[in-house]
N, C-alpha and C positions, 0 to 999 in steps of 0.2 A: 504493500500500500504506500503510495506517494503522499506524504503529509505536507500540506501547504498552509501558510498564513497569508491572508489577503489584506492589503492596507489601502483603503479608499474612503474618503469622507462622505461618499454618497451611498447610503444603504441599498438603494435600488440597483446601483451598479454592482455592488458586492453580490447581491442576490442574483443578478443576471449572470455573473461569472460562475456562480455555483450551479445554476441551471444548465449552462453550457457544458460544464465539466461532468455533471451528473448524466446528461443526455449522451455524451460522447465517450465517456470512459469511467467505469465503475471502480477503477483502481486508483483514483485520485480522490483524496479526502481533504476538505477544508477543515483544519483542526482549530483555527482561531481567526478572529477578525479584529481589525483595528481601524480607527477613523483618523488617526494622526500619528506623528512621529513619536510623541511621548508614550502613547498607548502601545505601539509595537515594541519599543525598547523595554517597557515594563513587562509585557507578555514574554519577551525573550528571556528575561531574567528567570522566569519560572518554567519555560518550555523552549529550549533552543535545540531540541532534538527533532528538527523539521528538515525537510528536503529542499524546500524552496519558499522564498517570499515573493509574492506578487505585489508590486509597489507602484502607486500612482505618483505622478510628479506634482500635481496641483493639490497640495494639502494645506490646511490652516496652520498658521504660526511658522512652521519651518517647511520648506518645500521638499519634495521627494529626493532631489539630488543631495540636499544637506543630510537628510535622514539616511540615504544610501551610504554616505561617507561614514556616518556613525556606525552603521551595521558592519561595514567593512573593517572598521577599527576594532569592534568588540566581538563580532561573530563572523569572522572571515571565512569560516567553513560552510556558511549557508549561502548558496547562490541567490541572486536577486534578479527577477525579471521585471523590467519596467513596463507597465501597461498604461499608456497615456493617450489622452485625446489629441495631444500635439503631434503633428506629422513628423516623420523621421528626420527630415532635413533641418528641423528646428532644434531638437534636443538629443537625438540618438547618439551623436558623437560625444557630446558632453557626458551622457549617461555611461557610455562604454568606458570612457577614460576615467570616470569616477569609480569604476569597479563593477558595473552591472554585467550580468551574464547574458543579457538579451534585452531587446527593445521591441515592443509590439504596440502598434496603434490600436485603440479600442475598436475602430471600425473593422479590424481584421480578426477580432476575437472568434466569431463563429467558425471561421475556416482554419485559423492558424494557432489557436491557443494550446490545444492538446499537443500539436506538433512541436511547439516551442518548449513546452514542459518536458516532453520526451527527450528532445535534443539536449536540454540542459541537465536534467536529472539522471537520465538513463545513459545517454551517450557521453556525458561529461564534456560537452562542447558548448561554445557560445552560439546563441541564436541571433543572427543578424542577416539582413538582406544584402544583396549584391551592391546596392547603392550605398548602404552604410559602410560596407567593407571598403569601397572605393574612397569614401569620405575619410575614413580612418587612415587609409594608406596615404592620402594626400596630406592629412594633418600631421603625419609623422615626418614628412619631408622637411628638411631645413629650408626655411623660407623667411627672408628678412622683410618681406612685404606682407606679413600677416595682417589681415583686416582688424581694425580696431575693436570690433565687437568680440573678438576672441579673448580679449583681456578683461571683459566684464566678469564679475562674479556670477555664480549660478543664479542668485536672487536678482541681481541687476539684469541679467539676460531674460529672466522670466518676466520681470516688470516691463522691460523694453518690448518684449513680444506682445504683452497685453496692451500696452500703449499704442503700438503701431496697428493693432487690430481693432482700435476704436474704443477701448474701454476707458472710462473716466477714472480719475484718481480715487474718488470715493468707492466706485465699483471694485476697483482693484484692492483697495484697503479692506472692504467687506469680504471679498473672496479669500484673501490671504490672512484675515484676522489680524490686520495691522492697523495702525492709525493713519489717517490721511497725511499727517505731518511726516511720518516715516516714508510714505510713498513719494511725497514731494522731495524728500532727501535723496531717495534712490534715483528719482528722475533727474535731479541736479547732477548727481554723479555720472549718470549715463550721458547726459548732454556734454559734460566736460570731457569724458573719455572718447566720445565719438565726434567731438568738435562740432556740435550742432547747438542751436540756441532756441529751438522751438519744436513743437510736435510735428509741424510740417517738415522741418528739416530732418527729424528723426524718421518720418515715413519715407522721405526721399532716400535717406541712407539705406533703409531696410529694402526698398525696391531695388536700388543699385546693387545690393549684395544678395539679392534673391532670398531675403528672409521673410517675405510675404508670399504666401501661396495664392 
């Protein structure tokens, strides 16, 4: 029996994943659920004998990439599959560099989730698409002309992505369980690092670097 913990702040999405797994493979069992990074780390203190953690990126308080790094530091023996609403081209390379064993878009769940779990747990291999593999290879090459957005922290990159997709500061603050003041601070840092001075300039930067799908 493959034992899995799923981390997502939306109960309906957790339930959907459980239904997909139950319908496709009776050898996979969700042994615990968590809604945020604090909960998963607390559960792992009492039950770290699991085969895989399925982790969302967009979590309240601390995003999934930050939580992933905590898991890697404390429970490096447990592989992590990132399951995210964000397309691969936005977050997959960052997730893999942070120690994820795979990255899967939520839109691909019905077709690819069991395959990804089998690849990671049974075959002991990473689950990535060809596009992500090529992005990883390119990112490993020495390149003095690295785009500025690659120096953003994971949280800054997440806030940038939400801004360029039209979300307002208050909306972002509510989704991330942070204060609007904190989001304004992140936005100021992003503007400085990317050398832009407005949301319009940020969107133009994102279009130029193909960060908007």
